[in-house]
C-alpha positions in Angstrom: 7.1 -3.5 28.7 5.0 -4.1 25.5 8.2 -4.8 23.4 9.4 -7.5 25.8 6.1 -9.3 25.6 6.0 -9.3 21.8 9.8 -9.9 21.3 9.5 -13.7 20.7 6.8 -13.2 18.1 8.5 -10.3 16.3 11.8 -12.2 16.3 10.1 -15.0 14.6 8.6 -12.6 12.0 12.1 -11.2 11.4 13.5 -14.7 10.8 10.7 -15.6 8.4 11.2 -12.3 6.6 14.9 -13.1 6.2 14.0 -16.3 4.3 12.1 -14.3 1.7 15.6 -13.1 0.5 16.0 -16.6 -0.9 13.8 -15.6 -3.8 16.2 -12.9 -5.2 19.1 -15.1 -4.2 17.8 -17.9 -6.4 17.2 -15.5 -9.3 20.8 -14.1 -8.8 22.1 -17.7 -8.9 20.2 -18.7 -12.0 21.0 -15.5 -13.9 24.5 -15.1 -12.5 23.9 -11.3 -12.1 26.7 -10.8 -9.6 24.6 -10.2 -6.5 24.4 -13.7 -5.0 26.7 -12.8 -2.0 24.7 -9.7 -1.2 21.5 -11.7 -0.7 23.3 -14.4 1.3 24.9 -11.9 3.7 21.7 -9.9 4.1 19.7 -13.0 4.8 22.1 -14.3 7.4 22.4 -10.9 9.2 18.6 -10.5 9.2 18.0 -14.0 10.5 20.7 -13.5 13.2 19.0 -10.2 14.3 15.6 -12.0 14.5 17.1 -14.9 16.5 18.6 -12.4 18.9 15.3 -10.6 19.4 13.5 -14.0 19.8 16.0 -15.2 22.5 15.8 -11.8 24.3 12.1 -12.2 24.6 12.0 -15.8 25.5 14.4 -15.4 28.4 12.2 -12.7 29.9 8.6 -13.7 29.1 8.9 -17.5 28.6 7.3 -19.5 25.7 3.8 -18.2 26.3 3.8 -14.4 26.9 0.8 -12.8 28.5 -0.2 -10.6 25.6 -2.5 -7.7 25.8 -4.7 -6.3 23.0 -2.5 -3.2 22.6 0.5 -5.4 21.9 -0.8 -6.1 18.4 -0.6 -2.4 17.6 3.1 -2.3 18.5 3.8 -5.4 16.5 2.3 -3.9 13.5 4.3 -0.6 13.9 7.5 -2.5 14.3 6.8 -4.6 11.2 6.4 -1.5 9.0 9.4 0.2 10.4 12.0 -2.5 11.3 11.4 -5.0 8.4 12.1 -2.3 5.8 15.5 -1.7 7.5 16.3 -5.4 6.9 15.0 -5.2 3.4 17.2 -2.1 2.7 20.4 -3.9 3.6 21.0 -5.7 0.2 20.1 -2.4 -1.7 22.6 -0.4 0.4 25.3 -3.1 0.0 24.7 -3.3 -3.7 25.2 0.5 -4.3 28.2 0.6 -1.9 29.8 -2.2 -3.9 29.1 -0.5 -7.2 29.9 3.0 -6.2 26.4 4.3 -6.5 24.8 7.3 -5.0 22.3 5.5 -2.7 22.9 6.2 1.0 21.2 4.5 3.9 18.3 7.0 4.1 17.6 6.5 0.4 17.7 2.7 0.7 15.4 2.8 3.7 13.0 5.2 1.8 13.0 2.8 -1.1 12.1 -0.3 0.9 9.5 1.6 3.1 8.0 2.7 -0.2 8.0 -0.9 -1.4 6.5 -2.5 1.7 3.9 0.2 2.2 3.0 -0.3 -1.5 3.7 3.4 -2.2 5.9 3.0 -5.3 7.8 6.2 -4.9 11.5 5.6 -5.9 14.8 7.4 -5.6 16.5 5.0 -8.1 17.3 5.7 -11.7 18.7 3.4 -14.4 16.2 0.7 -13.4 16.6 -1.0 -16.8 20.3 -1.6 -16.0 19.7 -3.0 -12.5 20.3 -6.7 -11.9 17.1 -8.7 -12.2 17.3 -9.8 -8.6 17.3 -6.2 -7.3 14.3 -5.3 -9.4 12.5 -8.5 -8.4 13.2 -7.8 -4.7 11.6 -4.3 -4.9 8.5 -5.8 -6.5 8.3 -8.8 -4.2 8.4 -6.4 -1.2 5.3 -4.7 -2.6 3.5 -7.9 -3.0 4.2 -9.0 0.5 3.3 -5.6 1.8 0.0 -5.6 -0.1 -1.9 -7.8 2.2 0.3 -7.1 5.2 3.3 -8.9 6.5 1.4 -9.7 9.7 -1.5 -11.3 8.0 1.0 -13.6 6.3 2.6 -14.3 9.7 -0.7 -15.1 11.3 -1.3 -17.6 8.5 2.0 -19.4 8.6 3.2 -19.1 12.2 1.2 -21.4 14.6 2.6 -19.6 17.6 0.4 -16.6 16.7 -2.7 -17.9 18.3 -3.1 -14.3 19.5 -3.8 -13.3 15.9 -7.2 -11.7 16.7 -5.5 -8.6 18.1 -3.0 -8.5 15.4 -5.5 -8.8 12.5 -7.7 -6.1 13.9 -4.7 -3.8 14.3 -3.5 -4.6 10.7 -7.0 -4.6 9.0 -7.8 -1.3 7.3 -11.0 0.7 7.5 -13.4 1.6 10.3 -15.2 -1.8 10.5 -12.6 -4.3 11.6 -14.3 -7.0 13.7 -16.0 -9.0 10.9 -14.7 -12.5 10.9 -15.0 -14.5 7.7 -14.0 -17.8 9.3 -14.1 -18.8 13.0 -10.3 -18.6 13.4 -8.1 -15.7 12.5 -5.5 -18.0 10.9 -8.3 -19.3 8.6 -9.3 -15.8 7.7 -5.7 -14.9 6.8 -5.3 -18.0 4.7 -8.6 -17.3 2.9 -7.5 -13.7 2.1 -4.1 -15.0 0.8 -5.8 -17.7 -1.3 -7.8 -15.0 -3.1 -4.8 -12.8 -3.4 -2.6 -15.6 -4.7 -5.3 -16.8 -7.1 -5.8 -13.3 -8.6 -2.0 -12.9 -8.7 -1.6 -16.1 -10.7 -4.2 -15.0 -13.2 -2.5 -11.6 -13.5 1.0 -13.0 -14.2 -0.4 -15.4 -16.8 -2.4 -12.5 -18.4 0.8 -10.4 -18.6 2.7 -13.2 -20.1 -0.1 -13.7 -22.7 0.0 -10.0 -23.3 3.6 -10.1 -24.4 5.7 -9.5 -21.3 8.7 -11.7 -20.6 8.3 -14.0 -17.7 10.5 -11.8 -15.5 8.6 -8.6 -16.3 5.3 -10.5 -15.9 6.2 -11.6 -12.4 7.6 -8.2 -11.4 4.6 -6.3 -12.7 2.1 -8.8 -11.3 3.7 -8.2 -7.9 3.3 -4.4 -8.2 -0.1 -4.6 -9.8 -1.9 -6.8 -7.3 -0.3 -4.9 -4.4 -1.4 -1.5 -6.0 2.3 -0.6 -5.6 3.3 0.5 -9.1 7.1 0.0 -9.0 8.5 -1.1 -12.3 11.7 -2.6 -13.6 11.8 0.2 -16.3 12.5 3.9 -15.9 9.6 4.6 -18.4 7.2 2.6 -16.2 4.4 1.0 -18.3 5.2 3.3 -21.2 8.2 1.0 -21.8 5.9 -1.7 -23.3 3.9 0.6 -25.6 1.2 -2.0 -25.6 -2.6 -1.2 -25.4 -3.3 -4.8 -24.7 -1.0 -4.8 -21.6 -2.5 -1.5 -20.4 -6.0 -3.0 -20.5 -4.9 -6.1 -18.7 -3.3 -3.9 -16.0 -6.4 -1.7 -15.8 -8.6 -4.7 -15.1 -6.4 -6.2 -12.4 -5.9 -2.7 -10.7 -9.7 -2.4 -10.6 -10.0 -5.9 -9.0 -7.3 -5.1 -6.5 -9.1 -1.9 -5.5 -12.0 -4.0 -4.2 -12.1 -5.7 -0.8 -10.4 -9.1 -0.8 -12.5 -9.9 2.3 -15.6 -9.3 0.1 -14.2 -11.6 -2.7 -13.5 -14.3 -0.1 -16.9 -14.0 1.4 -18.5 -14.3 -2.1 -16.4 -17.3 -2.8 -17.2 -19.1 0.5 -20.9 -18.3 0.2 -20.9 -19.1 -3.5 -22.7 -15.8 -4.1 -20.9 -13.6 -6.7 -23.9 -11.3 -6.5 -23.0 -10.1 -3.1 -20.0 -8.3 -4.6 -22.3 -6.0 -6.7 -24.7 -5.6 -3.7 -21.8 -4.2 -1.6 -22.3 -0.5 -1.3 -18.6 0.3 -0.9 -17.6 -1.8 -4.0 -20.2 -0.1 -6.1 -19.1 3.3 -4.9 -15.4 2.5 -5.6 -16.1 1.2 -9.1 -18.6 4.0 -10.0 -16.2 6.7 -8.9 -13.3 5.2 -10.9 -15.2 4.5 -14.1 -17.0 7.8 -13.9 -13.7 9.6 -13.6 -12.3 7.7 -16.5 -15.2 8.8 -18.7 -14.8 12.4 -17.5 -11.0 12.6 -18.1 -11.4 10.8 -21.5 -14.0 13.4 -22.5 -11.8 16.2 -21.4 -8.8 14.9 -23.4 -10.9 14.5 -26.5 -12.9 17.8 -26.1 -9.7 19.8 -25.6 -8.1 18.1 -28.6 -5.2 16.8 -26.4 -6.0 13.3 -27.8 -8.1 13.7 -31.0 -9.1 10.1 -31.3 -11.8 9.3 -28.7 -10.9 5.6 -28.5 -7.2 6.5 -27.7 -8.4 9.1 -25.2 -10.5 6.5 -23.5 -7.5 4.1 -23.3 -5.1 6.7 -21.9 -7.6 7.9 -19.4 -8.6 4.4 -18.3 -5.1 3.2 -17.6 -3.7 6.4 -16.0 -6.8 7.4 -14.0 -7.3 3.9 -12.6 -3.6 3.6 -11.9 -3.5 6.8 -9.8 -7.0 6.5 -8.3 -6.1 2.9 -7.1 -2.8 4.2 -5.6 -0.8 2.0 -8.0 1.1 4.8 -9.7 2.0 3.4 -13.1 2.2 5.9 -15.9 2.0 5.4 -19.6 2.4 9.1 -20.4 3.2 12.3 -18.6 -0.3 13.2 -17.5 0.9 16.5 -16.0 0.8 17.8 -19.6 -3.0 17.2 -19.7 -5.5 20.0 -18.7 -4.7 20.9 -15.1 -8.1 19.5 -13.8 -7.1 15.9 -14.8 -3.9 15.4 -12.6 -5.4 17.4 -9.7 -8.6 15.3 -9.8 -6.6 12.1 -10.1 -4.4 13.0 -7.1 -7.6 13.6 -5.1 -9.0 10.3 -6.2 -6.0 8.5 -4.7 -7.3 9.3 -1.3 -10.8 7.9 -1.6 -11.2 5.5 -4.5 -10.2 2.2 -2.9 -12.1 -0.1 -0.6 -11.3 -1.1 2.9 -9.8 -4.6 2.8 -8.1 -3.8 -0.5 -4.4 -3.4 -1.1 -4.9 0.4 -1.5 -4.5 3.1 1.0 -5.8 6.6 1.7 -9.1 7.6 3.3 -11.0 4.6 1.7 -14.4 4.6 0.1 -16.1 3.3 3.3 -15.1 6.4 5.2 -16.2 8.7 2.4 -19.6 7.1 2.4 -19.9 7.4 6.1 -19.0 11.1 5.9 -21.5 11.7 3.2 -24.2 9.9 5.3 -23.3 12.0 8.3 -23.5 15.2 6.3 -26.9 14.2 4.9 -28.1 13.5 8.5 -26.9 16.9 9.7 -28.7 18.7 6.8 -31.9 16.8 7.7 -31.5 17.9 11.3 -31.4 21.5 10.4 -34.7 21.2 8.6 -36.3 18.8 11.1 -34.5 19.3 14.5 -36.4 16.5 16.3 -36.0 13.8 13.7 -34.4 10.5 14.7 -32.1 9.8 11.8 -29.1 7.5 12.6 -26.2 7.1 10.2 -26.8 3.9 8.2 -24.7 1.9 5.8 -26.1 -1.0 3.9 -29.4 -0.7 5.7 -27.8 -1.0 9.1 -27.4 1.8 11.7 -23.7 2.4 12.5 -22.6 2.6 16.1 -21.6 6.0 17.2 -18.1 4.8 17.9 -17.6 4.0 14.3 -18.7 7.5 13.2 -16.4 9.1 15.8 -13.5 7.0 14.7 -14.0 8.2 11.1 -14.1 11.8 12.2 -11.0 11.4 14.3 -9.2 9.8 11.4 -10.2 12.6 9.0 -8.9 15.2 11.6 -5.6 13.4 11.9 -5.3 12.8 8.2 -5.8 16.5 7.4 -3.5 17.5 10.2 -0.8 15.1 9.0 -0.9 16.4 5.4 -0.8 20.0 6.6 2.0 19.6 9.1 4.3 17.5 6.9 3.7 19.8 4.0 4.8 22.8 6.1 7.9 20.8 7.2 8.9 20.2 3.6 8.2 23.9 2.8 10.8 24.8 5.5 13.3 22.9 3.4 12.6 25.3 0.5 10.8 22.7 -1.6 8.3 24.3 -4.1 4.7 24.2 -2.9 3.3 22.0 -5.6 6.1 19.4 -5.1 5.9 19.6 -1.3 2.1 19.2 -1.0 1.8 16.6 -3.7 4.7 14.6 -2.3 3.1 14.4 1.1 -0.4 13.6 -0.3 1.2 10.9 -2.6 3.1 9.4 0.3 0.3 9.5 2.8 -2.1 7.9 0.3 0.7 5.4 -0.7 0.3 6.5 -4.3 3.9 7.2 -5.4 4.0 9.9 -8.1 2.8 13.4 -7.2 3.1 16.7 -9.1 6.0 18.9 -10.1 9.5 17.4 -9.4 8.0 14.1 -8.1 5.5 13.7 -11.0 5.2 10.8 -13.4 8.1 12.0 -15.5 10.4 12.4 -12.5 10.9 10.7 -9.1 12.1 11.4 -5.6 15.8 11.2 -6.4 16.1 15.0 -6.3 15.0 15.3 -2.7 17.5 15.7 0.1 17.9 13.2 2.9 15.8 15.3 5.4 13.1 15.6 2.8 13.2 11.9 2.2 12.9 11.2 5.9 9.7 13.3 6.1 8.3 11.4 3.1 9.2 8.1 4.7 7.3 9.1 7.8 4.3 10.1 5.7 4.3 6.6 4.0 4.4 4.7 7.3 1.7 6.9 8.7 -0.5 6.4 5.6 0.0 2.6 5.7 -0.8 2.4 9.4 -3.7 4.8 9.0 -2.2 7.4 11.3 -3.8 6.4 14.6 -1.9 3.1 15.0 1.4 4.9 14.8 0.4 7.9 16.9 -1.0 5.8 19.8 2.3 4.1 20.2 3.9 7.5 20.6 1.6 8.6 23.4 2.9 8.3 27.1 -0.2 6.5 28.1 0.5 3.6 25.9 3.7 2.7 27.8 2.1 3.0 31.2 1.2 -0.3 32.9 
């Protein structure tokens, strides 16, 4: 059985994950916010569960299990479904202790949202929450940003099988490029870039006027493109143009491929970033959309000052397009084109290898190239015109995988929207909630827009949205293949 083979590895991941609870525990201790025991109990229970899974696997497969390539897929799926359950434990205990409204489904939704870097929330009164709870939600987003398994590959020597795991976790259609000879080296390289930009971000936020606690929390959720905040008003709480421009810059950087940044660093060639077709497409689409929305706000006299219109458009468009989900204003009050276009951007305006989700720019470029080729074939039926990207012809399997992904993506959005409509959710709320969750964006339209959240949804509706978030983070196919009977056959 695949689970038995990966049990020792996954048990180790669970134990490592339990130790991350020491961060909010230390904050709770230092600030005496009354939650210290919650973190201790949750960490002990999570570590005990991990140790049990590790022992279960070791007894059956020994210290060196005979792993297959498909085992990496199951390990990824378990990471994005089981680890949020462990992360939800302290939230659930906190609200039970304080008589809150949060049930287990809501707590699990919250932590899945955090670890998939979606940023949707069912919590209100964020300003009054203990600092350790807000920090935990943000830290989960930062860990989820580059993938729990990439971190595990870097720090657990036993994961010498990391090749399969990294390919399963890596996003985008082109997954086999190795930046260093060993997968652990690749993981460490990606994390070094991620950590370096994160350090720059937290220092910039502090320089911009945030407290140290807010700077760390919002750095976690900016670099992960997650968007959770410690304030109900999100970024509008700070009312600071300087902080908004800082956030815009780092959201743009995080929308690019960290693999590309690492390659440019290793090769000492910053110019290769600009030469990358996907990076140029991502930045061009975002910046062009900023100018378009800014012009619309100014032309319709929604924001009479053109400089102010540019600032509002830059922050909110980049936030939504990058799947971060911060808001400095209720952009649903803008001309209807703007929020609809921004929601559409969230599916295609980030690079493969970034901390964003959705279709990704690389797939969009391949689809455009494919459409161009088919138009050329209509005019010249005998022409030999392969689909190329960056001057290289793409293998047919890559093109087919993109088409399969798009079919599953569209089917997932349609089916889950229909399921939500069965629960009598309004159409705009149902469709935008699914799109926002599948794209790991967070805010949608209607009830789940930037001025609201997911707190008004019922538990069955939250369960549907939770499934959408996991499917979006795992890019559909990784989750669906585990559900097929053929996967479990020997």
